[in-house]
C-alpha positions in Angstrom: -52.0 -70.2 -54.4 -49.9 -70.8 -57.5 -47.3 -68.1 -58.3 -47.4 -67.1 -61.9 -44.3 -66.3 -63.9 -43.4 -62.7 -64.5 -42.2 -63.1 -68.1 -44.8 -63.2 -70.9 -43.3 -66.3 -72.7 -43.1 -68.3 -69.5 -46.6 -67.2 -68.5 -48.1 -68.3 -71.8 -46.3 -71.6 -71.7 -47.5 -72.2 -68.1 -51.1 -71.4 -69.1 -50.9 -73.7 -72.1 -49.8 -76.5 -69.7 -52.6 -75.6 -67.3 -55.0 -76.1 -70.2 -53.4 -79.4 -71.1 -53.8 -80.5 -67.5 -57.3 -79.2 -67.1 -58.3 -81.3 -70.1 -57.2 -84.4 -68.1 -59.6 -83.5 -65.3 -61.6 -86.6 -64.3 -64.9 -84.7 -64.9 -63.9 -83.9 -68.4 -62.8 -87.5 -69.1 -65.9 -89.0 -67.6 -68.3 -86.7 -69.6 -66.4 -87.0 -72.9 -66.4 -90.7 -72.4 -70.2 -90.8 -72.0 -70.9 -88.4 -74.9 -68.6 -90.2 -77.2 -70.0 -93.7 -76.4 -73.6 -92.4 -76.8 -72.9 -90.7 -80.2 -71.0 -93.7 -81.4 -73.9 -96.0 -80.7 -76.1 -93.6 -82.7 -73.5 -93.7 -85.5 -73.2 -89.9 -85.6 -70.3 -88.7 -87.8 -69.2 -86.2 -85.2 -68.9 -88.9 -82.4 -65.1 -88.8 -82.5 -65.1 -85.0 -82.1 -67.1 -84.9 -78.9 -64.0 -84.1 -76.9 -63.2 -81.2 -79.2 -66.8 -79.9 -79.2 -66.9 -80.1 -75.4 -63.6 -78.3 -75.1 -64.6 -75.5 -77.4 -67.8 -74.7 -75.4 -65.7 -74.9 -72.2 -63.0 -72.6 -73.6 -65.5 -70.0 -74.7 -66.6 -69.5 -71.1 -63.0 -69.4 -70.0 -62.2 -66.7 -72.5 -65.3 -64.6 -71.4 -64.2 -65.0 -67.8 -60.7 -63.9 -68.7 -62.0 -60.8 -70.5 -64.4 -59.9 -67.6 -61.6 -60.3 -65.0 -59.2 -58.3 -67.2 -61.6 -55.4 -67.3 -62.3 -55.5 -63.6 -58.8 -56.1 -62.4 -57.9 -52.4 -62.3 -60.8 -51.7 -59.9 -60.9 -54.8 -57.8 -58.2 -56.8 -55.9 -58.7 -60.4 -55.1 -58.9 -60.8 -51.2 -56.4 -63.2 -49.6 -59.0 -65.3 -48.0 -60.6 -66.1 -51.3 -57.2 -67.4 -52.7 -56.6 -69.7 -49.7 -60.2 -71.0 -49.6 -60.1 -71.6 -53.4 -56.8 -73.6 -53.0 -58.3 -75.9 -50.3 -61.5 -76.4 -52.3 -59.5 -77.4 -55.4 -57.3 -79.8 -53.3 -60.5 -81.3 -51.8 -62.0 -82.0 -55.2 -58.8 -83.5 -56.6 -58.6 -85.8 -53.6 -62.2 -86.9 -54.0 -61.8 -87.4 -57.7 -58.7 -89.5 -57.2 -60.4 -91.7 -54.6 -63.5 -92.3 -56.6 -61.6 -93.2 -59.8 -59.2 -95.5 -57.9 -62.3 -97.2 -56.4 -63.8 -97.5 -59.9 -60.7 -99.5 -61.0 -60.8 -101.8 -57.9 -64.6 -102.6 -58.1 -65.1 -102.9 -61.8 -65.2 -106.5 -62.9 -62.3 -107.8 -65.0 -64.5 -108.3 -68.0 -65.9 -104.7 -68.0 -64.4 -101.4 -69.2 -63.5 -99.0 -66.4 -65.5 -95.7 -67.0 -63.9 -92.5 -65.6 -65.9 -91.1 -62.7 -66.8 -87.4 -62.5 -68.6 -85.3 -60.0 -70.1 -82.4 -62.1 -71.7 -84.6 -64.6 -74.1 -86.0 -61.9 -75.6 -82.5 -61.5 -76.4 -82.1 -65.2 -78.7 -85.1 -65.5 -79.9 -85.6 -69.1 -77.8 -82.7 -70.3 -74.9 -85.1 -70.0 -76.5 -87.4 -72.7 -76.9 -85.2 -75.7 -76.3 -85.8 -79.4 -76.4 -82.5 -81.3 -72.9 -80.9 -81.7 -74.2 -77.5 -80.3 -75.6 -79.2 -77.2 -72.3 -81.0 -76.7 -70.5 -77.6 -76.7 -73.2 -76.3 -74.3 -72.4 -79.1 -71.8 -68.7 -78.1 -72.0 -69.7 -74.5 -71.3 -71.8 -75.5 -68.3 -68.8 -77.4 -66.9 -66.8 -74.1 -67.0 -69.2 -72.5 -64.5 -67.4 -74.0 -61.5 -65.1 -72.6 -58.8 -61.9 -74.3 -60.0 -62.3 -73.2 -63.6 -63.3 -69.6 -62.7 -60.5 -69.3 -60.2 -57.9 -70.5 -62.7 -59.1 -68.2 -65.4 -59.2 -65.2 -63.0 -55.7 -65.9 -61.8 -54.0 -65.9 -65.2 -56.2 -63.0 -66.4 -55.2 -60.8 -63.5 -51.6 -61.7 -64.1 -51.9 -60.9 -67.8 -53.0 -57.4 -67.3 -49.6 -56.4 -65.9 -48.4 -56.7 -69.5 -50.5 -53.8 -70.7 -54.2 -54.5 -71.2 -57.2 -56.8 -71.5 -56.0 -58.1 -74.9 -53.3 -60.1 -72.9 -56.0 -61.7 -70.8 -57.8 -62.6 -74.0 -54.6 -64.1 -75.4 -54.1 -66.3 -72.3 -57.7 -67.4 -72.4 -57.2 -68.6 -76.0 -53.9 -70.3 -75.1 -55.6 -72.1 -72.2 -58.4 -73.2 -74.5 -55.8 -74.5 -77.0 -54.1 -76.7 -74.4 -57.5 -78.0 -73.2 -58.6 -78.6 -76.8 -55.5 -80.8 -77.4 -56.2 -83.2 -74.5 -60.0 -83.3 -74.7 -59.8 -83.7 -78.5 -57.4 -86.6 -78.2 -59.5 -88.2 -75.5 -62.6 -88.2 -77.7 -60.6 -89.7 -80.6 -59.1 -92.3 -78.2 -62.4 -93.4 -76.9 -64.0 -93.7 -80.3 -61.1 -95.9 -81.4 -61.4 -98.1 -78.4 -65.1 -98.6 -79.1 -64.3 -99.8 -82.6 -61.6 -102.2 -81.6 -61.3 -105.4 -79.6 -62.8 -105.6 -76.1 -59.6 -106.9 -74.5 -57.8 -103.8 -75.7 -60.4 -101.5 -74.2 -60.3 -103.4 -70.9 -56.6 -102.8 -70.5 -56.4 -99.3 -71.8 -59.3 -98.1 -69.6 -57.7 -99.5 -66.4 -54.3 -97.9 -67.2 -55.8 -94.5 -67.9 -58.1 -94.6 -64.9 -55.2 -95.5 -62.6 -53.2 -92.7 -64.1 -55.9 -90.1 -63.6 -56.5 -91.2 -60.0 -52.8 -91.3 -59.2 -52.1 -87.9 -60.6 -55.1 -86.3 -58.9 -54.0 -87.7 -55.5 -50.3 -86.7 -56.0 -51.2 -83.2 -57.0 -53.5 -82.8 -54.0 -50.9 -84.2 -51.6 -48.2 -81.9 -53.0 -50.5 -78.9 -52.8 -51.4 -79.6 -49.2 -47.7 -80.1 -48.3 -46.9 -76.7 -49.8 -49.6 -75.0 -47.7 -48.4 -76.8 -44.5 -44.6 -76.3 -45.2 -43.6 -72.8 -46.0 -40.0 -74.0 -46.9 -41.4 -76.3 -49.5 -43.6 -73.6 -50.9 -40.5 -71.3 -51.2 -38.5 -74.0 -52.9 -41.2 -74.5 -55.6 -41.4 -70.8 -56.4 -40.3 -70.3 -60.0 -40.6 -74.0 -60.8 -44.2 -73.9 -62.0 -43.4 -74.8 -65.6 -41.3 -77.8 -64.4 -44.1 -79.2 -62.2 -46.7 -78.6 -64.9 -44.6 -80.5 -67.4 -44.1 -83.3 -65.0 -47.9 -83.7 -64.5 -48.6 -83.7 -68.2 -45.7 -86.1 -68.9 -47.0 -88.6 -66.3 -50.4 -88.7 -67.9 -49.0 -88.9 -71.5 -46.7 -91.7 -70.4 -49.7 -93.6 -69.0 -51.4 -93.1 -72.4 -48.4 -94.5 -74.2 -48.2 -97.5 -71.8 -52.0 -98.1 -72.4 -51.4 -98.2 -76.1 -48.4 -100.4 -75.8 -50.2 -102.9 -73.6 -53.2 -102.8 -75.9 -51.1 -103.6 -78.9 -49.6 -106.6 -77.2 -53.0 -108.2 -76.7 -54.4 -107.2 -80.1 -55.5 -110.2 -82.0 -53.6 -111.0 -85.2 
């Protein structure tokens, strides 16, 4: 289980990074991709903001979870077995998401855009294809009702209460949402721009970003499994959570910049 910083500034910074990273979740990317494309086809003016709307709905549930856990933390202590099982479940999902997105890159024909692959969206059915802004936010809220999101929100909410009260849990919930809003919002704008631009640009950018998401998912899962198997590695990483969080976000942002650079090189004059 991730060890949270003991200082408020470092804790808030880490939670913001967790929000940024959570916004790059393959399920988020896949659903925002589908919602943006659908609303662009229907020429809705809010199509480019599908990522932000999704993130706001998702963040509302995160904030509510943080508040609830903050109130309960004085009366209930998280059992150790729940933390371990939650870690393994998260690693399993990351591995699966990495594999299916890597496969998507390999099997998608060269003349087609690679669509991100998610797991949660398949359980939502038609709810994943909505057009009203409020319904887009609702889809985001439904995505927050999952083990990985609940466990992350509970972890930083419990940690926040050591600083004096439930208002700190609320503050971290808002910080997490802000980080997620940045990445999900940019993703929606990015997809809407790709749709409006040349096909060759979209082909290249979609492959670079899909490979980045798959690679980061597999790397994070492998590193997490290694920490559980090797106590010495786990001890070495203590106190370096901000560094590793920045590294993950930097890798994905670097892939985004590479995708833009490659796309510009093939952009017709």
